[in-house]
TILUMBA-302990 format. One record per residue: residue number from 1; residue in three letters; x negated, y negated, z of N, C-alpha, C in turn. Coordinates in steps of 0.02 Angstrom, whole numbers. Each point is the difference from the previous one (the first is absolute). Layout:
N
   nr  rest  n.east  n.north    n.up  ca.east  ca.north   ca.up  c.east  c.north    c.up
  NUM   ALA       X        Y       Z        X         Y       Z       X        Y       Z
...
***
This chain:
347
   nr  rest  n.east  n.north    n.up  ca.east  ca.north   ca.up  c.east  c.north    c.up
    1   UNK    -502    -6107   14187      -45        -2     -58      32      -38     -58
    2   UNK     -41      -23     -45       25       -36     -58       8       47     -59
    3   UNK      51      -13     -41        7        36     -63     -36      -38     -54
    4   UNK     -47       32     -33      -42       -33     -49      33       -4     -67
    5   UNK     -16      -51     -38       27       -10     -66     -47       28     -53
    6   UNK      21       -5     -64      -42        25     -54     -63      -43      -6
    7   UNK     -51       29     -31      -65       -32      -3     -24       -7     -72
    8   UNK     -56      -34      -6      -35        -5     -64     -16       69     -26
    9   UNK      26       21     -58      -12        69     -24     -72       13     -18
   10   UNK     -42      -52      -3      -70        11     -16     -40       21      62
   11   UNK      32       -1      59      -34        23      60      23       71      16
   12   UNK     -43       38      34       20        67      19      48       -3      59
   13   UNK      32       57      14       53         3      50     -24      -23      68
   14   UNK     -58       26      21      -26       -17      66     -17      -74       5
   15   UNK     -34      -28     -50      -21       -69       2      60      -47      -3
   16   UNK      51       19     -40       59       -43      -5      38       -3      65
   17   UNK       6       57      33       35         0      64     -37      -41      52
   18   UNK     -66        8       2      -39       -38      48       4      -74     -15
   19   UNK      -5      -19     -64        5       -71     -19      67      -29      22
   20   UNK      54       39      -8       65       -26      20       4      -12      75
   21   UNK     -27       48      38       -1       -10      73     -37      -64      19
   22   UNK     -57      -10     -33      -40       -58      16      36      -64     -20
   23   UNK      36        2     -55       35       -60     -24      62      -15      42
   24   UNK      41       51      12       63       -11      35     -11      -17      74
   25   UNK     -47       35      30      -10        -8      72     -55      -50      17
   26   UNK     -36      -24     -50      -53       -50      11     -48       21      55
   27   UNK     -25       61      -6      -45        25      51     -68       15     -29
   28   UNK     -18       64       0      -68        18     -16     -11        5     -75
   29   UNK     -54      -30     -24      -18         7     -71     -72       21      -4
   30   UNK     -18       36     -52      -68        24      -7     -48      -56     -16
   31   UNK     -61        3      30      -51       -50     -14     -59       29     -38
   32   UNK       4       63     -19      -52        29     -41      32       20     -66
   33   UNK     -38        1     -51       25        20     -66       6       75      -2
   34   UNK      61       24     -12       14        71      -8      18       11     -73
   35   UNK     -31       47     -31       14        12     -70      73       14     -10
   36   UNK      33      -41     -43       70        10     -13      10       57     -49
   37   UNK      56       35       7       12        58     -41      68       -7     -34
   38   UNK       7       28     -57       61        -7     -38      45       60       9
   39   UNK      64       -8     -19       49        53       4      17       22     -71
   40   UNK      26       60      -4       26        24     -64      68       30      12
   41   UNK      46       -5     -46       68        23      11      18       52     -53
   42   UNK      33       54      23       27        49     -46     -53       42     -32
   43   UNK      22       48     -40      -48        44     -32     -44      -37     -49
   44   UNK      25      -58     -25      -41       -40     -46     -56      -36      36
   45   UNK       3       -3      68      -52       -31      40     -13      -72     -20
   46   UNK      54      -41      -5       -8       -70     -15     -27      -35      62
   47   UNK     -20      -63      -7      -33       -35      56      49      -21      53
   48   UNK      64       20      -3       48       -23      49      17       50      53
   49   UNK     -30       58       3       18        48      53     -53        2      53
   50   UNK       8       46      49      -39        -5      61     -59       46       4
   51   UNK     -16       40     -48      -62        38       4     -57      -48      -4
   52   UNK     -50       10      42      -52       -49       8     -59       13     -45
   53   UNK     -30      -54     -25      -62         7     -38     -42      -61      13
   54   UNK     -63        9      10      -45       -56      12      -6      -41     -63
   55   UNK      21      -63       2       -1       -41     -59     -67      -33     -12
   56   UNK     -41       -3      52      -67       -28      -8     -45       55     -27
   57   UNK     -33      -11     -56      -44        49     -29     -67       -2      36
   58   UNK     -20       57      27      -64         3      35     -58       -2     -49
   59   UNK     -47      -42      14      -60        -2     -41     -50       50      29
   60   UNK       7       62     -20      -37        55      29     -68        7     -33
   61   UNK     -48       24      38      -66        12     -27       5       45     -61
   62   UNK     -32      -20     -56        8        38     -62     -30       69       3
   63   UNK      36       47     -31      -25        67     -11      18       16     -71
   64   UNK     -29       50     -31       16        16     -69      75       13      -9
   65   UNK      29      -30     -51       71         9     -14      15       74     -12
   66   UNK      55       22      31       21        70      -5     -50       49      32
   67   UNK     -44      -26      43      -46        44      35      39       44      48
   68   UNK     -18       62       9       37        44      45      -5      -24      71
   69   UNK      54        9      38        1       -17      70     -48       47      37
   70   UNK     -34      -24      53      -43        44      39      37       65      18
   71   UNK     -34       55      -7       33        65       7      37        7      66
   72   UNK     -28      -28      54       32         8      65      68      -34       2
   73   UNK       7      -61     -30       64       -35      -1      50       36     -45
   74   UNK     -22       20     -59       44        35     -46      24       65      30
   75   UNK     -45       36      32       18        63      32      52      -10      55
   76   UNK      -9      -53      39       46       -14      54      69      -17     -26
   77   UNK       4      -40     -53       64       -16     -30      35       63     -26
   78   UNK     -40       46     -28       29        63     -24      30       39      58
   79   UNK     -35        3      56       25        35      59      64      -32      25
   80   UNK       2      -67       1       59       -36      23      59       14     -47
   81   UNK     -13        3     -65       53        13     -49      29       70      11
   82   UNK     -43       49      11       24        68      13      42        3      64
   83   UNK     -23      -36      51       37        -1      64      69      -32     -10
   84   UNK       2      -55     -37       64       -34     -11      49       43     -38
   85   UNK     -25       36     -50       44        41     -42      32       58      39
   86   UNK     -29       18      57       26        56      38      46      -22      57
   87   UNK      16      -65       4       42       -24      54      71       28      -5
   88   UNK      30       16      57       71        21      -2      44      -61     -14
   89   UNK      58       13     -26       46       -54     -19      57       -6      50
   90   UNK      21      -61      11       59       -14      41      50      -37     -45
   91   UNK      61       24      -4       50       -30     -44      29      -63      31
   92   UNK       2      -53     -39       31       -62      21      71       -1     -28
   93   UNK      48       10      45       70         4     -20      31      -70      -3
   94   UNK      53       -9     -40       37       -63       2      21      -16      72
   95   UNK      -9      -62      21       17       -19      68     -60        3      48
   96   UNK     -55       32     -22      -59         3      41     -50      -54     -22
   97   UNK     -54       -7      40      -50       -51     -13     -70       28       6
   98   UNK     -45      -25     -40      -71        11      11     -23      -51      52
   99   UNK     -27       23      56      -25       -45      52     -76        0      -3
  100   UNK     -29      -60       1      -73        -7       4     -17      -54      51
  101   UNK     -57        9      31      -24       -49      49     -75      -10      -8
  102   UNK     -21      -62       1      -71       -15      -6     -19      -55      48
  103   UNK     -65       -2      17      -27       -51      45     -60      -31     -34
  104   UNK      -5      -66       3      -58       -34     -30     -21      -58      44
  105   UNK     -61      -23     -11      -22       -60      35      23      -62     -38
  106   UNK       8      -55      35       25       -61     -32     -55      -37     -36
  107   UNK     -63       10      21      -53       -45     -23       5      -64      41
  108   UNK     -53      -39       3        3       -63      38      58      -43     -25
  109   UNK      37      -31      46       56       -42     -19       6      -59      47
  110   UNK      40      -49     -21       11       -57      43      74      -16       2
  111   UNK      20      -37      51       69       -21       6       9      -63     -41
  112   UNK      49        2     -44        9       -55     -48       8      -67      36
  113   UNK     -42      -48     -21        3       -67      28     -38       -8      65
  114   UNK     -28       55      26      -35        -3      64     -73       20      -9
  115   UNK     -36        1      55      -73         6      -5     -28       67      22
  116   UNK      42       45      26      -28        62      26       9       58     -48
  117   UNK     -47       48       3        1        60     -42      20       60      42
  118   UNK      31       49     -33       20        62      34     -14       59     -46
  119   UNK      -5       59      29       -1        63     -36      55       44      30
  120   UNK      28       45     -42       51        45      26       5       62     -45
  121   UNK      35       51      25       15        58     -41      69       -8     -29
  122   UNK       8       23     -62       62       -10     -38      28       69     -16
  123   UNK      59       16      26       32        64     -13      58       -8     -48
  124   UNK       1       43     -52       54        -1     -49      37       67       2
  125   UNK      65       -3       5       42        60      -3      50       -8     -57
  126   UNK       4       51     -43       45        -3     -57      45       61      -2
  127   UNK      63      -11     -20       47        53     -15      23      -11     -72
  128   UNK     -13       47     -44       15        -8     -71      47       56     -22
  129   UNK      58      -18     -28       50        48     -24     -18       25     -69
  130   UNK      32       54     -23      -15        27     -67       8      -50     -56
  131   UNK      45      -49       7       10       -49     -54     -47      -59       5
  132   UNK     -47        1      48      -49       -54       6      20      -55      47
  133   UNK      61        1      27       20       -50      49     -27       20      69
  134   UNK       1      -46      46      -24        18      66      -9      -59      47
  135   UNK     -41       11      50       -6       -46      56     -72        2      25
  136   UNK     -26      -59      21      -66        -4      29       0      -39      65
  137   UNK     -41       21      47       -8       -34      64     -74      -14      10
  138   UNK     -16      -60      24      -69       -23       5     -13      -29      69
  139   UNK     -50       24      34      -16       -22      67     -74      -13       8
  140   UNK     -16      -48      43      -69       -14      18     -13       25      71
  141   UNK     -62       18      13      -19        23      67     -74      -13      11
  142   UNK     -22       11      61      -71        -6      17     -30      -67     -23
  143   UNK      34      -54      16      -24       -67     -18     -61      -17      41
  144   UNK     -52      -23     -33      -61       -21      34     -23      -67     -28
  145   UNK     -46      -32      34      -27       -64     -20     -74        7     -13
  146   UNK     -24      -21     -58      -71         9     -17     -48      -33      49
  147   UNK      20      -57      28      -45       -37      45      40      -26      60
  148   UNK     -34      -17      56       34       -31      57      33      -66     -19
  149   UNK     -29      -36     -48       29       -63     -21      68       10     -34
  150   UNK       6       55     -39       64        14     -32      53       14      53
  151   UNK     -18       40      50       48        16      52      21      -62      39
  152   UNK     -49      -43      15       15       -61      37      48      -45     -40
  153   UNK     -10       -3     -66       44       -41     -42      70       29      -1
  154   UNK       5       66      -1       66        33       2      36      -16      65
  155   UNK     -35        3      56       29       -16      66      22      -73       2
  156   UNK     -42      -43     -28       16       -71       0      63      -16     -39
  157   UNK      17       43     -48       60       -12     -41      60       41      25
  158   UNK      -4       21      64       58        31      30       1       76      -3
  159   UNK     -55       31     -20       -5        74      -4      60       31     -37
  160   UNK      12      -20     -62       58        29     -36      -8       75      -8
  161   UNK      56       36      -1        1        72      -7     -11       19     -73
  162   UNK     -62       14     -17      -18        13     -70      32       64     -25
  163   UNK       3       52      43       31        63     -20      73      -11     -20
  164   UNK      36      -38      41       71       -13     -15       7      -41     -63
  165   UNK     -44      -48      -9        4       -43     -60     -12       40     -63
  166   UNK     -41       51       4      -18        38     -60      47       58     -15
  167   UNK      48       14      44       47        55     -12      43      -16     -61
  168   UNK      12       49     -42       40       -12     -60      27       64     -30
  169   UNK      46       -6     -47       26        58     -34      23      -20     -70
  170   UNK      11       50     -42       21       -13     -68      46       56     -23
  171   UNK      50      -18     -40       42        49     -33      -8      -10     -75
  172   UNK     -12       54     -36      -10        -5     -72      47       47     -37
  173   UNK      17      -20     -61       52        35     -37     -26       56     -44
  174   UNK      45       33     -36      -18        56     -44     -53      -21     -50
  175   UNK     -46       47     -14      -52       -12     -49     -62      -34      27
  176   UNK       0      -19      64      -58       -35      28     -54       50      23
  177   UNK      20       50      38      -43        54      26     -51      -22      52
  178   UNK       9      -61      28      -40       -21      57     -74        8     -11
  179   UNK     -36       33      46      -72         6      -6     -22       44     -58
  180   UNK      44       45     -24      -18        41     -57       0      -40     -65
  181   UNK      46      -49      -5        0       -44     -56      33       26     -63
  182   UNK      -5       64     -12       29        31     -59      31       67      20
  183   UNK      41       26     -44       28        67      12     -53       50     -21
  184   UNK     -39       23      48      -56        44     -16      23       70     -21
  185   UNK      63       16      11       26        64     -24       3        2     -76
  186   UNK       1      -59     -31        5        -3     -73     -67       -7     -35
  187   UNK     -54       -5      38      -66        -4     -31     -17       67     -34
  188   UNK     -33       -2     -57      -16        63     -35     -53       40      38
  189   UNK       5       65      -4      -49        44      33     -52       24     -50
  190   UNK      10      -15     -64      -51        15     -50     -55      -52       7
  191   UNK     -63       23       7      -55       -46      14      -8      -53     -54
  192   UNK       6       19     -63       -8       -48     -55      55      -53       3
  193   UNK      62       20      11       54       -47       3      -6      -46      61
  194   UNK     -18       28      57       -9       -41      60     -56      -51      -9
  195   UNK     -54       22     -33      -55       -46     -14      22      -57     -45
  196   UNK      42       15     -48       25       -52     -45      45      -50      36
  197   UNK      40       25      47       43       -45      40     -43      -49      40
  198   UNK     -52       27      31      -45       -42      40     -37      -49     -44
  199   UNK     -26       24     -57      -37       -44     -46      44      -55     -26
  200   UNK      64       15     -14       46       -50     -24      10      -55      51
  201   UNK       6       19      63        7       -50      53     -64      -42       7
  202   UNK     -58       32       3      -62       -36      10     -14      -48     -57
  203   UNK      22       17     -61      -10       -44     -57      37      -66       9
  204   UNK      53        1      42       39       -61      11     -27      -41      58
  205   UNK     -44       27      41      -23       -37      59     -74      -14       1
  206   UNK     -38       26     -48      -72       -13      -2     -24        0     -72
  207   UNK     -51      -41     -13      -30        -2     -67     -62       44      -4
  208   UNK     -17       33      55      -59        44       0      14       60     -45
  209   UNK     -49       19     -39        9        53     -49      -6       69      32
  210   UNK      43       47     -21       -5        69      23     -69       28     -15
  211   UNK     -24       44      44      -65        30      -8     -54      -32      41
  212   UNK      12      -61      24      -50       -35      41       9       18      74
  213   UNK     -52      -10      39        4        13      71      48      -48      34
  214   UNK       3      -63     -25       47       -48      27      72       24      -8
  215   UNK      15       28     -59       67        26     -13      14       59      46
  216   UNK     -50       43       9       10        59      43      15      -21      71
  217   UNK     -32      -54      24       14       -24      68      71      -25       7
  218   UNK      25      -34     -52       69       -24       1      48       59      -3
  219   UNK     -15       50     -41       43        59      -5       0       39      65
  220   UNK     -57        3      33       -6        34      64      48      -32      51
  221   UNK       1      -67       2       44       -35      46      73       12     -16
  222   UNK      16        2     -64       69        11     -21      23       71      16
  223   UNK     -43       49     -13       17        68      18      12        6      75
  224   UNK     -42      -34      39       11        -1      72      68      -28      19
  225   UNK      21      -53     -36       64       -30      15      58       47     -13
  226   UNK      -8       45     -48       53        49     -15       0       59      49
  227   UNK     -54        7      38       -6        56      46      17      -17      72
  228   UNK       9      -64      15       15       -18      69      74      -11      10
  229   UNK      23       14      61       71        -9      19      45       26     -56
  230   UNK      -9       63     -17       31        27     -60      43       61      13
  231   UNK      45       12     -47       38        62      -1     -13       37     -65
  232   UNK     -56      -13     -32      -15        30     -64      -2       76       5
  233   UNK      26       35     -51       -4        73      -1     -72       24       1
  234   UNK     -13       61      23      -69        26       3     -36       -4     -67
  235   UNK      34       14     -54      -33         0     -66     -23      -69     -19
  236   UNK      39      -52      18      -20       -69     -16     -61      -19      42
  237   UNK       2       15      66      -58       -16      42     -62       36     -25
  238   UNK       8       63     -18      -58        39     -23     -29      -30     -64
  239   UNK      43      -22     -47      -25       -28     -62     -33      -68      11
  240   UNK      26      -39      46      -32       -64      16     -70       12      28
  241   UNK      -8       49      43      -66        16      27     -46       28     -54
  242   UNK      28       37     -47      -41        25     -56     -24      -57     -43
  243   UNK      42      -50     -12      -21       -58     -38     -57      -37      37
  244   UNK       6       -6      66      -53       -32      39     -65       38      -5
  245   UNK       5       66      -8      -60        42      -6     -43      -21     -59
  246   UNK      31      -28     -52      -36       -16     -61     -23      -73      -4
  247   UNK      11      -39      54      -20       -70      -1     -75       -8      12
  248   UNK     -30      -50     -31      -71       -14      10     -11      -44      61
  249   UNK     -59        6      30      -20       -47      53      33       10      67
  250   UNK      31       58      12       31        13      65     -47       41      42
  251   UNK      -8      -19      62      -48        31      45      35       40      55
  252   UNK     -25       59      15       25        39      56     -31      -27      64
  253   UNK      41      -27      45      -23       -24      65      -7       58      48
  254   UNK      45       49      -6       -1        56      46      48      -10      58
  255   UNK      -6       40      53       46        -7      57      -1      -71      27
  256   UNK      58      -29      10        5       -68      24      64       -8      41
  257   UNK       1      -52      42       56       -12      44      19      -74      -3
  258   UNK      64      -14      -9       25       -68       1       0      -26      71
  259   UNK       3      -66      10       -5       -28      67      51       26      50
  260   UNK      59       23     -23       50        25      48      -6       74      12
  261   UNK     -51       34     -29      -12        70      14      21       48     -54
  262   UNK      33      -24     -53       18        44     -56     -64       21     -36
  263   UNK      -9       65      -9      -62        25     -28      12       39     -64
  264   UNK     -52        5     -41        4        38     -62     -64       -6     -39
  265   UNK       5       10     -66      -58        -5     -45       5      -65     -39
  266   UNK     -52      -40       3        0       -65     -33     -32        1     -68
  267   UNK      30      -35     -48      -28       -11     -66       8      -74     -15
  268   UNK     -50      -31     -32        0       -73      -6     -27      -23     -67
  269   UNK      20      -61     -18      -29       -33     -58     -70      -25      18
  270   UNK     -40      -14     -50      -68       -24      11       1      -72      25
  271   UNK     -51      -18      38       -9       -69      23     -26      -41     -59
  272   UNK      31      -58     -14      -23       -41     -55     -73      -21       7
  273   UNK     -33      -11     -54      -68       -25       1      -3      -67      36
  274   UNK     -44       -7      49       -6       -62      38      51       -7      54
  275   UNK      41       50      10       51        -2      52      69      -16     -27
  276   UNK      50       12      41       69       -12     -20      47       52      27
  277   UNK      62        4     -27       50        46      27      -8       71     -25
  278   UNK      20       48      41        5        70     -20      58       30      39
  279   UNK      23       58     -24       58        31      31     -13       74      13
  280   UNK      20       23      59       -6        71      17      69       28      13
  281   UNK      13       59     -27       61        37      13     -19       62      40
  282   UNK      37       15      53      -13        57      44      57       49      -8
  283   UNK     -18       63     -15       49        52     -14      -3       56      51
  284   UNK      58       30      12        3        60      41     -25       58     -44
  285   UNK     -55       32      17      -28        53     -43      44       62      -3
  286   UNK      44        8      49       43        60       0      61       -6     -45
  287   UNK      22      -63     -13       61       -10     -38     -10      -44     -61
  288   UNK     -56      -35      -4      -11       -47     -55      36      -66       9
  289   UNK      34      -10      56       37       -61      12     -46      -58      17
  290   UNK      18      -60     -23      -36       -61      18      22      -20      70
  291   UNK     -48       -5      47       17       -15      69     -24      -69      22
  292   UNK     -46      -31     -37      -23       -67      19     -34      -34     -59
  293   UNK      -1      -66       4      -35       -41     -50     -40      -52      36
  294   UNK     -60      -13     -23      -43       -52      29     -26      -45     -54
  295   UNK       4      -66      10      -27       -49     -46     -61      -33      33
  296   UNK     -57        5     -34      -64       -23      28     -27      -59     -38
  297   UNK     -41      -40      34      -37       -54     -32     -74        9      18
  298   UNK     -43       -1     -51      -72         7      11     -35      -64     -20
  299   UNK     -43      -26      45      -35       -62     -17     -62       14     -42
  300   UNK     -36      -52     -18      -58         7     -44     -57       38      32
  301   UNK       1        7      66      -52        37      36      20       73      11
  302   UNK      60       19     -21       21        69       7      40       14      63
  303   UNK      16      -52      39       38        10      61      75        4     -17
  304   UNK      33       54      24       70        12     -16      46      -21      57
  305   UNK      57      -30     -18       51       -19      48      67       29     -22
  306   UNK      35       33      46       66        26     -13      50      -57       4
  307   UNK      28      -19     -57       45       -57      -3      71       21      18
  308   UNK      22       56     -29       69        22      11       3       75      -2
  309   UNK      42       29      42       11        72      -1      74       15      10
  310   UNK      21       56     -27       69        24       9      -2       75       9
  311   UNK      35       25      50        7        72      10      73       19     -10
  312   UNK      11       56     -35       67        24     -15      13       57      50
  313   UNK      38      -17      53       -2        42      60      59       47       8
  314   UNK      54       -9     -38       58        44       8      43       -2     -62
  315   UNK      39       53     -10       47         1     -55      39       65      -2
  316   UNK      56       -1     -35       42        59      -6      69      -20     -22
  317   UNK      46       47       1       69       -12     -20      43       -7      62
  318   UNK      42      -53       1       45       -11      57      70      -13     -27
  319   UNK      50        4      44       69        -5     -21      29      -70       2
  320   UNK     -35      -47      33       26       -69       4     -57      -47      15
  321   UNK      13      -65      -2      -52       -50      10     -12      -16      74
  322   UNK      29       40      44      -15        -6      71     -47       55      24
  323   UNK     -15       48     -44      -41        57      19     -71       -9     -28
  324   UNK     -49       18      41      -70        -4     -22     -33       69       6
  325   UNK     -62        3     -20      -40        61       5     -56      -14      48
  326   UNK     -15       46      46      -54       -12      49     -66      -17     -33
  327   UNK     -36      -46      30      -65       -21     -25     -54       44      28
  328   UNK     -48       18     -42      -60        36      23     -59      -26     -39
  329   UNK     -56      -13      34      -60       -23     -34     -43       58     -22
  330   UNK      23       61      12      -37        59     -22      27       21     -68
  331   UNK     -39       -7     -55       26        13     -66      34       68      -9
  332   UNK     -27       51      32       27        67     -11      69        8      30
  333   UNK      19      -45      46       65         6      32      47      -57     -17
  334   UNK     -21      -46     -44       43       -55     -21      50       24     -52
  335   UNK      64       -8      13       51        28     -44      -9      -22     -72
  336   UNK     -15      -64     -11       -5       -25     -68     -58       31     -36
  337   UNK     -46       30      35      -58        30     -31       7       75     -10
  338   UNK      57       28      18        6        73      -5      62       23     -38
  339   UNK      41      -48     -21       59        18     -39       7      -46     -60
  340   UNK      31       25     -51       16       -40     -58      75        4     -13
  341   UNK      29      -54     -23       72        -6      -3      23        9     -72
  342   UNK      51       42     -10       34         7     -64      69      -31       6
  343   UNK      20      -37     -51       65       -31       2      52       46     -32
  344   UNK      55       10      35       54        40     -27      43      -44     -45
  345   UNK      31       31     -49       45       -37     -44      64      -19      39
  346   UNK      21      -61     -11       62       -22      33      59       37     -31
  347   UNK      46       18      42       59        37     -25      51      -48     -29
***
């Protein structure tokens, strides 16, 4: 595997790693537009860390500013917050790592400089130490070709091993926090203070005014970024879900299942007027944990297409970067969805 170098800090952790693989190995690059997301670093949540936020402001169908969220969505967020606050804690000791694993689709892609397109599944594994340093491993699997012509072009060019070409890894230093992006143990658990931290970050990445549905959609995406692949304490997760409870324009989808079988309760932003992007977050109703994310595109006739999905399939505390946690697509039995990690003070 290749060791990846540092990336443009304006890109999120996942996108920067993928971009580096594509650049260094000259293999697969995306051919569809995927909404780029920004990172934030440290408790100040500057634009240089890895917590993800959708930088494209959704032009959502207008609703009255500060209108209450539909009772069903608000009620569900309240239930998720209560569930998260009751999670048992697991102490993260010095020398241990938070392990997370996720699977996502690649979206249509092509081989750089060539004519054929491919699709594949993208697996990310991270080990993050208490100081934010750690290690990531990235693998591709289930490579397919959208058309017979794409496959024929691949064969004509020698049938290169796409899975091997896409294998990669990264080592990151203290303060990075990998997929978490920030030290979530230091986020405030007071709802007002946490809201101010989020508002301060959003003020730096969007000109949309607070109180609008467009702003709520951006905040929804950012809250989701803080809830995925995380070691946040139960109180932080619960307060993030409580903040989501008060957002305008969020719809309860209800029971839903991601393409790989991860199931839960879906909540989503509104579809823009005339069509456009929307985002759904799927939560484990028993723990309040985020188990999947889906990015959708709706055309002017109302037809929806799933552009990108990610499922957060495993997580827990391990003693070294060679140890993993078993994967389960059943939310109630997925380790990352049933435990919350507390960091012990270093001696």
